[in-house]
C-alpha positions as CSV (number, residue, x, y, z in Angstrom):
1,M,0.0,0.0,0.0
2,T,1.4,3.4,-1.0
3,P,2.0,5.6,2.1
4,R,0.2,8.9,2.6
5,P,2.5,11.5,0.8
6,S,3.9,14.5,2.5
7,L,4.4,16.2,-0.9
8,L,2.6,15.6,-4.1
9,L,3.8,17.1,-7.4
10,L,1.1,17.2,-10.1
11,N,0.9,18.4,-13.8
12,A,4.6,17.8,-14.5
13,R,6.5,16.4,-17.5
14,V,8.5,13.7,-15.7
15,Y,11.8,12.7,-17.1
16,S,14.2,10.1,-15.8
17,P,17.2,8.2,-17.1
18,E,17.2,4.4,-17.5
19,P,20.0,2.3,-16.0
20,G,22.9,1.2,-18.1
21,R,26.0,2.9,-19.4
22,A,24.2,5.1,-21.9
23,A,21.8,6.4,-19.2
24,P,19.3,7.7,-21.9
25,F,16.7,10.1,-20.6
26,G,13.1,9.5,-21.5
27,K,9.8,11.2,-20.8
28,L,7.9,8.9,-18.5
29,A,4.2,8.0,-18.9
30,A,3.8,10.0,-15.8
31,T,2.7,13.5,-14.7
32,A,2.8,13.1,-11.0
33,V,5.2,12.1,-8.2
34,A,4.3,11.4,-4.6
35,I,6.9,11.7,-1.8
36,A,6.6,10.2,1.6
37,G,9.3,11.1,4.1
38,N,12.6,11.3,2.2
39,R,11.6,8.7,-0.5
40,I,9.7,8.7,-3.7
41,A,6.5,6.8,-2.9
42,A,4.7,6.7,-6.3
43,V,5.1,7.8,-9.9
44,G,2.1,8.0,-12.2
45,M,-0.7,10.1,-13.7
46,D,-2.4,13.0,-11.9
47,D,-5.7,11.2,-11.7
48,A,-4.1,8.1,-10.1
49,L,-2.0,9.9,-7.5
50,R,-4.2,12.8,-6.6
51,P,-6.4,10.7,-4.3
52,L,-3.4,9.8,-2.2
53,A,-3.3,13.4,-0.8
54,G,-4.3,13.8,2.8
55,P,-4.7,16.7,5.3
56,G,-1.0,17.0,5.8
57,T,0.0,16.7,2.1
58,R,1.4,19.7,0.3
59,V,0.1,19.6,-3.3
60,I,2.0,21.6,-6.0
61,D,0.9,22.2,-9.5
62,C,4.1,22.1,-11.6
63,G,2.5,24.0,-14.5
64,G,3.5,21.5,-17.1
65,R,7.2,22.0,-16.4
66,A,9.9,19.4,-16.7
67,L,10.6,17.4,-13.5
68,L,14.0,15.7,-13.4
69,P,16.0,13.9,-10.8
70,G,18.0,16.4,-8.7
71,L,21.2,17.4,-10.5
72,H,24.4,15.9,-9.1
73,D,27.8,17.6,-9.3
74,A,30.4,14.8,-9.4
75,H,33.4,17.0,-8.8
76,L,33.8,20.3,-6.9
77,H,35.5,21.8,-3.8
78,L,33.0,23.2,-1.4
79,F,35.2,24.9,1.1
80,G,37.2,26.5,-1.7
81,H,34.0,27.8,-3.1
82,A,32.9,29.1,0.3
83,A,36.3,30.9,0.8
84,R,35.9,32.8,-2.5
85,Y,33.1,34.9,-1.1
86,G,35.3,36.8,1.3
87,A,38.4,36.9,-0.9
88,V,39.6,39.7,-3.2
89,D,38.3,38.9,-6.7
90,C,41.2,38.8,-9.2
91,S,39.4,36.9,-11.9
92,P,39.5,38.1,-15.5
93,A,36.1,39.6,-15.0
94,A,37.4,41.8,-12.3
95,V,41.0,42.7,-13.3
96,G,42.9,43.1,-16.5
97,S,46.4,43.7,-15.4
98,I,48.8,43.3,-12.5
99,R,48.2,47.0,-11.8
100,D,44.5,46.2,-11.3
101,I,45.5,43.4,-8.9
102,Q,47.6,45.8,-6.9
103,E,44.8,48.3,-6.7
104,A,42.3,45.6,-5.5
105,L,44.8,44.5,-2.9
106,R,45.3,48.1,-1.7
107,R,41.6,48.5,-1.3
108,R,41.4,45.4,0.9
109,C,44.4,46.3,3.0
110,R,42.7,49.6,3.9
111,E,39.9,47.6,5.4
112,L,42.2,45.4,7.6
113,P,44.6,46.0,10.4
114,P,48.3,45.5,9.7
115,G,49.4,41.9,9.8
116,A,46.0,40.5,8.8
117,W,46.0,38.0,6.0
118,V,44.7,39.1,2.6
119,R,43.3,36.3,0.5
120,A,42.9,36.9,-3.2
121,V,41.7,34.4,-5.9
122,G,41.1,33.8,-9.5
123,Y,43.9,35.5,-11.4
124,D,44.8,34.1,-14.9
125,E,48.2,35.2,-16.3
126,T,47.0,34.7,-19.8
127,A,44.2,37.2,-19.3
128,L,46.5,39.9,-17.8
129,S,47.8,42.6,-20.1
130,E,51.3,41.8,-19.0
131,G,50.8,38.1,-20.0
132,R,52.7,36.7,-17.0
133,Y,52.4,35.8,-13.4
134,P,52.6,38.5,-10.7
135,T,55.6,38.4,-8.4
136,R,56.1,38.8,-4.6
137,W,57.6,42.3,-5.1
138,E,54.6,43.5,-7.1
139,L,52.3,42.2,-4.3
140,D,54.6,43.9,-1.7
141,A,54.2,47.3,-3.5
142,A,50.4,47.0,-2.8
143,A,50.5,45.3,0.6
144,P,53.8,45.8,2.4
145,D,52.2,45.3,5.9
146,H,49.8,42.4,5.2
147,P,50.7,38.8,4.2
148,V,49.1,38.0,0.9
149,R,48.2,34.8,-0.9
150,L,47.0,35.2,-4.5
151,Q,45.4,32.0,-5.8
152,H,45.5,31.1,-9.5
153,R,42.1,30.4,-11.1
154,T,43.0,26.7,-11.3
155,Y,44.1,26.4,-7.7
156,H,47.2,24.6,-8.9
157,A,49.4,27.7,-8.3
158,C,49.6,30.7,-6.0
159,V,51.7,33.8,-5.3
160,L,52.8,34.9,-1.9
161,N,54.2,38.3,-1.0
162,S,57.4,38.7,1.1
163,L,55.6,38.8,4.4
164,A,53.7,35.7,3.6
165,L,56.9,33.9,2.5
166,S,58.6,34.9,5.7
167,L,55.7,33.6,7.8
168,A,55.8,30.3,5.9
169,G,59.6,30.0,6.4
170,I,60.3,30.0,2.7
171,T,63.8,31.3,1.9
172,I,66.4,30.9,-0.9
173,E,67.5,27.8,0.9
174,T,64.1,26.1,0.8
175,P,64.2,23.2,-1.6
176,E,61.3,22.4,-4.0
177,P,59.2,19.5,-2.6
178,P,58.5,16.4,-4.7
179,G,56.0,17.3,-7.4
180,G,56.3,21.0,-6.8
181,L,58.1,24.1,-8.2
182,M,59.0,27.5,-6.7
183,G,59.5,30.4,-9.0
184,R,63.0,32.0,-8.6
185,A,64.6,35.2,-9.7
186,V,67.4,35.0,-12.1
187,P,70.3,35.0,-11.4
188,S,70.0,35.2,-7.6
189,G,67.8,32.2,-7.1
190,E,65.7,34.2,-4.6
191,P,62.0,32.9,-4.4
192,D,59.8,35.2,-6.5
193,G,56.6,34.2,-4.6
194,L,55.3,31.7,-7.2
195,L,54.4,28.3,-5.9
196,F,53.2,25.5,-8.2
197,E,51.4,22.2,-7.3
198,T,52.8,20.6,-4.0
199,A,55.0,23.7,-3.3
200,Q,51.7,25.4,-2.4
201,E,51.7,23.3,0.8
202,L,54.8,25.2,2.0
203,G,52.8,28.4,2.0
204,Q,49.5,26.9,3.2
205,R,51.0,26.0,6.6
206,A,51.2,29.7,7.4
207,V,47.7,30.7,6.3
208,P,45.2,30.6,9.1
209,P,41.9,28.8,8.5
210,L,38.8,30.8,7.8
211,P,37.0,31.8,11.0
212,P,34.1,29.3,11.6
213,T,31.5,32.1,11.2
214,E,32.9,33.2,7.8
215,L,33.2,29.6,6.6
216,A,29.6,28.9,7.6
217,Q,28.4,32.0,5.8
218,G,30.3,31.0,2.7
219,V,29.0,27.5,2.7
220,A,25.4,28.7,3.1
221,R,25.8,31.1,0.1
222,A,27.3,28.3,-2.0
223,S,24.6,25.8,-1.0
224,G,21.9,28.4,-1.9
225,E,23.5,28.9,-5.3
226,Y,23.5,25.1,-5.9
227,L,19.9,24.9,-5.0
228,R,18.9,27.6,-7.5
229,W,20.6,25.5,-10.2
230,G,18.7,22.3,-9.0
231,I,21.8,20.7,-7.6
232,T,20.8,18.3,-4.8
233,A,24.0,16.3,-4.4
234,L,27.7,16.9,-4.7
235,Q,31.0,15.2,-4.5
236,D,33.8,17.1,-2.8
237,A,37.0,16.1,-4.6
238,T,39.6,18.0,-2.5
239,A,42.8,15.9,-2.3
240,S,43.7,17.3,1.1
241,N,40.5,16.3,2.8
242,T,40.9,14.6,6.2
243,L,38.4,13.6,9.0
244,A,38.6,17.2,10.3
245,D,37.0,18.3,7.0
246,W,34.4,15.5,7.4
247,R,33.5,16.9,10.8
248,R,33.2,20.4,9.4
249,M,31.1,19.2,6.6
250,R,28.8,17.3,9.0
251,R,28.4,20.3,11.2
252,M,27.5,22.5,8.2
253,Q,24.7,20.0,7.4
254,Q,23.5,19.7,11.0
255,E,23.4,23.5,11.4
256,D,21.4,23.8,8.1
257,H,24.0,25.8,6.2
258,L,24.5,23.0,3.7
259,H,21.4,21.5,2.2
260,Q,22.9,19.1,-0.4
261,R,23.9,15.5,0.3
262,V,27.7,15.2,0.1
263,T,30.1,12.5,-0.8
264,L,33.5,13.4,0.6
265,M,36.7,12.2,-1.1
266,L,39.8,11.8,1.1
267,G,43.5,12.4,0.5
268,D,46.2,9.8,1.6
269,H,46.4,11.2,5.1
270,G,42.6,11.2,5.4
271,L,42.5,7.6,4.2
272,A,44.9,6.6,7.0
273,E,42.7,8.3,9.5
274,A,39.6,6.6,8.2
275,L,41.2,3.2,8.3
276,E,42.4,3.8,11.9
277,A,38.8,4.9,12.8
278,G,37.4,1.7,11.3
279,W,35.5,3.7,8.6
280,G,35.1,1.8,5.3
281,P,34.0,2.8,1.8
282,G,30.5,4.3,1.8
283,Y,30.5,5.1,5.6
284,T,27.6,7.4,6.1
285,Q,26.4,9.9,8.7
286,G,23.1,11.6,7.8
287,R,23.5,13.1,4.3
288,L,27.3,12.8,4.4
289,R,29.0,9.8,2.8
290,L,32.7,8.7,2.5
291,G,33.8,8.5,-1.1
292,A,36.9,7.8,-3.2
293,V,40.6,8.4,-2.4
294,K,41.8,11.4,-4.4
295,I,45.3,11.3,-6.0
296,I,46.6,14.2,-8.1
297,L,48.8,13.3,-11.1
298,D,50.9,16.2,-12.5
299,E,53.7,17.0,-14.9
300,S,54.7,20.5,-13.7
301,T,58.2,19.3,-12.9
302,G,58.7,17.7,-16.3
303,S,57.8,14.1,-15.5
304,V,54.7,12.4,-14.1
305,Y,54.3,12.8,-10.3
306,P,53.8,10.7,-8.3
307,H,56.4,8.4,-9.8
308,P,54.6,5.4,-11.4
309,E,55.9,3.0,-8.7
310,V,54.7,5.3,-5.9
311,L,51.4,5.8,-7.7
312,K,51.0,2.0,-8.0
313,E,51.5,1.6,-4.3
314,Q,49.0,4.4,-3.5
315,A,46.4,3.0,-5.8
316,L,46.9,-0.6,-4.5
317,L,46.6,0.5,-0.8
318,A,43.2,2.2,-1.4
319,H,42.1,-0.6,-3.8
320,R,42.9,-3.3,-1.2
321,A,40.9,-1.4,1.4
322,G,37.9,-1.5,-0.8
323,F,37.9,2.2,-1.7
324,Q,37.6,3.8,-5.1
325,V,40.6,5.7,-6.4
326,A,39.9,9.1,-8.1
327,L,42.9,10.1,-10.2
328,H,43.3,13.7,-11.4
329,C,44.5,13.6,-15.0
330,L,44.8,16.5,-17.5
331,T,47.4,15.2,-19.9
332,L,47.9,12.0,-22.0
333,E,51.0,11.0,-20.0
334,T,49.2,11.3,-16.6
335,L,46.2,9.5,-17.9
336,A,48.3,6.6,-19.2
337,A,50.0,6.4,-15.8
338,A,46.7,6.4,-14.0
339,V,45.2,3.7,-16.2
340,S,48.3,1.5,-15.7
341,A,48.1,2.0,-11.9
342,V,44.5,0.8,-11.9
343,E,45.2,-2.1,-14.1
344,Q,48.1,-3.2,-11.9
345,A,46.0,-2.9,-8.7
346,Q,43.3,-5.0,-10.2
347,A,45.7,-7.6,-11.4
348,A,47.4,-7.8,-8.0
349,H,44.1,-7.9,-6.1
350,P,41.1,-8.7,-8.3
351,R,37.9,-6.9,-7.2
352,P,34.7,-6.9,-9.1
353,D,33.3,-3.6,-10.1
354,A,35.9,-1.6,-8.3
355,R,34.7,1.4,-10.3
356,H,37.8,3.6,-10.0
357,R,37.6,7.0,-11.5
358,I,39.5,9.5,-13.7
359,E,38.9,13.1,-12.7
360,H,38.8,15.6,-15.6
361,C,40.3,13.4,-18.4
362,G,41.4,16.6,-20.2
363,L,43.0,14.7,-23.0
364,C,42.2,11.2,-24.1
365,T,42.9,9.2,-27.3
366,P,40.6,6.4,-28.6
367,E,43.3,3.9,-27.5
368,L,43.2,5.2,-23.9
369,A,39.4,5.4,-24.0
370,S,39.3,1.7,-24.8
371,R,41.6,0.9,-21.9
372,L,39.4,2.9,-19.6
373,A,36.4,1.0,-20.7
374,R,38.1,-2.4,-20.3
375,A,39.2,-1.5,-16.8
376,G,35.7,-0.4,-15.8
377,I,36.9,3.1,-15.0
378,H,34.4,5.9,-14.8
379,V,35.3,9.3,-16.0
380,S,34.2,12.4,-14.1
381,T,34.7,15.3,-16.4
382,Q,33.8,19.0,-16.8
383,P,32.4,20.1,-20.1
384,G,31.7,23.5,-18.5
385,F,35.4,24.2,-18.9
386,L,34.7,24.5,-22.7
387,Y,32.0,27.0,-22.0
388,Y,34.0,29.2,-19.8
389,G,37.5,28.7,-21.4
390,G,36.9,27.8,-25.0
391,A,39.0,30.7,-26.4
392,R,41.8,29.9,-24.1
393,Y,41.9,26.2,-25.1
394,L,41.9,27.1,-28.8
395,A,44.9,29.5,-28.2
396,Q,46.9,27.2,-25.9
397,V,46.2,23.6,-26.8
398,P,48.4,22.2,-29.7
399,P,46.3,21.7,-32.8
400,E,47.1,18.0,-33.0
401,Q,45.6,17.5,-29.5
402,L,42.4,19.5,-29.9
403,P,40.5,16.5,-31.3
404,W,41.1,14.7,-27.9
405,L,40.2,17.7,-25.7
406,Y,37.5,16.7,-23.1
407,P,36.5,14.0,-25.7
408,L,33.0,13.1,-24.6
409,G,32.1,11.6,-28.0
410,T,35.2,9.4,-28.0
411,L,34.6,8.2,-24.4
412,E,30.9,7.5,-25.2
413,A,31.8,5.5,-28.3
414,A,34.3,3.4,-26.3
415,G,31.6,2.6,-23.7
416,V,33.1,4.6,-20.8
417,A,30.7,5.5,-18.1
418,L,30.6,9.3,-17.7
419,A,29.8,11.7,-14.9
420,G,29.6,15.4,-15.0
421,G,30.9,18.1,-12.6
422,S,31.9,21.7,-12.4
423,D,35.2,21.7,-10.5
424,C,33.8,24.8,-8.7
425,P,35.4,27.2,-7.8
426,V,37.8,26.6,-10.7
427,A,34.7,27.2,-12.9
428,P,31.2,28.3,-11.8
429,A,28.9,25.6,-10.4
430,N,26.3,26.4,-13.1
431,P,25.4,22.9,-14.5
432,V,23.5,24.2,-17.6
433,A,26.8,25.7,-18.9
434,G,28.1,22.1,-18.9
435,L,25.0,20.8,-20.6
436,Y,25.2,23.5,-23.3
437,A,28.9,22.8,-23.9
438,A,28.5,19.1,-24.0
439,V,25.7,19.3,-26.6
440,T,27.1,22.2,-28.8
441,R,30.8,22.3,-27.9
442,R,30.5,26.1,-28.0
443,S,32.0,28.5,-25.5
444,E,30.3,31.4,-23.8
445,T,31.7,33.7,-26.4
446,G,30.7,31.5,-29.4
447,E,34.0,29.6,-30.2
448,L,33.5,26.1,-31.5
449,V,35.8,23.6,-29.8
450,S,36.2,20.1,-31.3
451,P,32.6,19.8,-32.5
452,E,33.1,16.1,-33.3
453,Q,33.0,15.4,-29.6
454,R,29.4,16.5,-29.1
455,V,27.0,14.2,-27.2
456,S,23.2,14.2,-27.1
457,L,21.2,16.1,-24.5
458,E,20.1,12.8,-23.1
459,R,23.7,11.8,-22.5
460,A,24.6,15.2,-21.0
461,L,21.7,15.1,-18.6
462,G,22.6,11.5,-17.7
463,M,26.1,12.6,-16.7
464,V,24.7,15.0,-14.0
465,T,22.1,12.6,-12.7
466,L,22.4,8.8,-12.9
467,G,26.0,9.0,-14.2
468,A,27.2,11.0,-11.3
469,A,25.4,8.7,-8.9
470,A,27.0,5.7,-10.5
471,A,30.4,7.2,-10.3
472,S,30.0,7.3,-6.5
473,L,28.3,3.9,-6.2
474,Q,24.9,5.4,-5.4
475,E,22.9,4.6,-8.5
476,H,20.6,2.3,-6.6
477,E,19.0,5.2,-4.7
478,L,20.0,8.4,-6.5
479,G,19.6,9.7,-10.1
480,R,16.2,8.4,-11.1
481,I,12.6,9.1,-10.5
482,V,11.5,5.6,-9.3
483,P,9.5,4.5,-6.2
484,G,11.9,3.8,-3.4
485,Y,14.6,6.2,-4.5
486,L,15.6,9.1,-2.4
487,A,13.4,12.1,-3.1
488,D,15.9,14.6,-4.7
489,L,14.2,16.4,-7.6
490,A,14.5,19.5,-9.7
491,L,11.6,21.3,-11.5
492,L,13.1,23.3,-14.3
493,S,12.0,26.6,-15.7
494,Q,11.7,25.2,-19.2
495,D,11.6,21.7,-20.7
496,P,15.2,21.1,-21.9
497,F,13.9,18.7,-24.6
498,A,11.5,21.3,-26.0
499,I,13.9,24.2,-26.5
500,A,16.7,24.9,-28.9
501,P,20.2,24.0,-27.6
502,E,21.1,27.8,-27.7
503,E,18.5,28.3,-25.0
504,L,19.9,25.8,-22.6
505,P,22.0,28.3,-20.7
506,R,18.8,30.1,-19.6
507,L,17.5,27.0,-17.6
508,R,17.2,27.2,-13.9
509,S,15.3,25.4,-11.1
510,V,12.1,26.8,-9.9
511,L,11.6,24.0,-7.3
512,T,14.4,22.0,-5.7
513,V,13.6,19.1,-3.4
514,V,16.3,17.5,-1.3
515,D,15.7,14.5,0.9
516,G,11.9,14.9,0.5
517,R,11.9,18.6,1.6
518,I,11.5,21.7,-0.5
519,A,14.8,23.4,-0.2
520,W,14.2,26.1,-2.9
521,E,11.2,27.4,-4.7
522,D,10.5,30.2,-7.1
523,L,7.2,29.2,-8.7
């Protein structure tokens, strides 16, 4: 017997993906969804479900709009996003030169007492009129009495001013850590403030954490932004995550700052802590779940880091413990090393449906795509990068590699399971930018990037619903509109299947349901 619903959605066009690698979307023979508690109780026609309503049931007329499973961001960085709200905006939209950055820093310094840290984010050297990175001395000229950390738009590099370098203990004698680089003046060898990849950790140790109140405010703003896009679930892919981050995330949910359900990836230190605590894969507290072990592969030093033998050991440790491994790969060389590590781990310790992951997969050839498919590796990728950075890719990626840039079509043809994410705050969390780019391969400013890699709207929506759920082993309760599944839903402003692709960027959610409760509405 169907339980009495707490929420009844009527007069909707109900769309849901079907299980399987292709995850094709289809319009169901249904116009109504009944929700009891935090689960979907029934799916059917208005006439069949309307009698289920009782005195305590809220009934909503959806006005013929499209009702989809809640959108699921498979790769972002929540606390990094939250921290942006209080930082100095040095993105290309805000500054056009190093002089502009200096002026923005001066304005912030006037608001703070001497010695207080200044956090700045989002600079892109290719968008500055000087066409280069700022240096410590240029930051000093704007902020001589405040330690400054200026974060690159990718979060894979930063610049510290002299006071920040001093507080971090970085001097001319400081060696580069494995997998990292420090910029140095020529010929003195004096650090110029630039820190790449793991070298950023040298500076991070001096930067105080955000005050709890500021962090909570930032998380609440970020969560509200996600709700307006219809995002009901997210996966935090921060490689430095530990159990301390788990506790912070859990507190944010309990205090109602964070409405989405979250899967939290861990770094190697976090994995050690989880194993010591007896927490296994999928460990759950409320709407917070333990996910994959994140490993960043990089070539900034001229060769793949971690070294393939070290990578093999890291992957095998997580694999033996039953965890997924999520491997950050942007280049062909790092992707090949990652696939080899997964293949070797599986050969040493066979495990059915281990479902390891590649994060980003910025470049991939058909040969590597076939290896990904054979190994059962899921790819969590970001087509929104093409929307926000299409012109930059066309200018910077070698022409011979452009056909393999974020190659959704090639991956789909090979049978690779795909999930979609934003990598926010590297790019905005806006999921419809990713949908538009996946379907059209056009940037925000109209550039066409490798159009042969287009995929269908059905596939693109599958990536941010059932595909994202499958990438985190949650496809049996998330990503579909089926009785018994968790009641996470998004009612869109327009039917994405009834509008031209050029109109996709205008989509938004007018009603977002998380865990059976209305978390956002603008009907």
